[in-house]
Structure formats: structure tokens, C-alpha cells
C-alpha positions as CSV (number, residue, x, y, z in Angstrom):
1,M,5.0,4.4,6.6
2,A,7.2,7.5,6.4
3,V,4.3,9.5,5.0
4,A,2.1,8.5,7.9
5,V,4.7,9.4,10.4
6,A,5.4,12.8,8.8
7,H,1.6,13.5,8.5
8,G,1.1,12.5,12.1
9,Y,3.9,14.6,13.4
10,L,2.8,17.7,11.5
11,S,-0.8,17.1,12.8
12,A,0.4,16.7,16.4
13,C,2.3,20.0,16.0
14,G,-0.9,21.7,14.9
15,V,-0.1,21.9,11.2
16,S,-3.0,20.5,9.1
17,V,-1.9,19.3,5.7
18,K,-3.7,18.0,2.7
19,L,-1.9,15.0,1.2
20,T,-1.8,14.9,-2.6
21,Q,-0.4,12.1,-4.8
22,A,2.2,14.6,-6.1
23,G,3.3,15.5,-2.6
24,V,3.5,11.9,-1.4
25,T,5.4,10.9,-4.5
26,A,7.9,13.8,-4.2
27,F,8.4,12.8,-0.5
28,A,9.0,9.1,-1.3
29,D,11.4,10.0,-4.2
30,E,13.4,12.3,-1.9
31,L,13.7,9.7,0.8
32,T,15.0,7.1,-1.7
33,R,17.7,9.4,-3.1
34,A,21.2,8.4,-2.0
35,S,22.1,12.1,-1.5
36,S,19.0,12.9,0.5
37,T,19.6,15.1,3.6
38,A,17.4,16.2,6.4
39,A,17.3,19.7,4.8
40,S,16.2,18.2,1.4
41,V,13.5,16.2,3.0
42,A,12.3,19.2,5.0
43,A,12.2,21.2,1.8
44,V,9.8,18.7,0.2
45,L,7.6,18.6,3.3
46,K,7.4,22.4,3.1
47,T,5.7,22.0,-0.3
48,W,2.8,20.1,1.2
49,D,-0.5,22.1,1.1
50,T,-1.5,23.3,4.5
51,T,-5.3,23.5,5.2
52,D,-4.9,26.4,7.6
């Protein structure tokens, strides 16, 4: 669900991203880390490939 929300938010903001298995896995792994922060999640999202 978090991937869908992140993808939808980025799309609504005009950022087209291409989801990859590696990107989705990194995002899910980061969200489940106990020491995860907003900054660390944002850093993972910044690694997603943009299609612009």
C-alpha cells in the first residue's frame, strides 16, 4: 500500500516514476527498519527512476 501511495503522490506532483522491483524492495525494506526516518525514506524515493 505504501508503494501505491508514494507512486500516486509523486504522479500527482507531476513526477513520473518507473517502478522497479529493486526500488520497491528498497522502499519496503527502509519502511520496516526500526531506525527509519522521513529523511531515510525520502533518500530511497529519490533513487526511483524518473521517466521525465
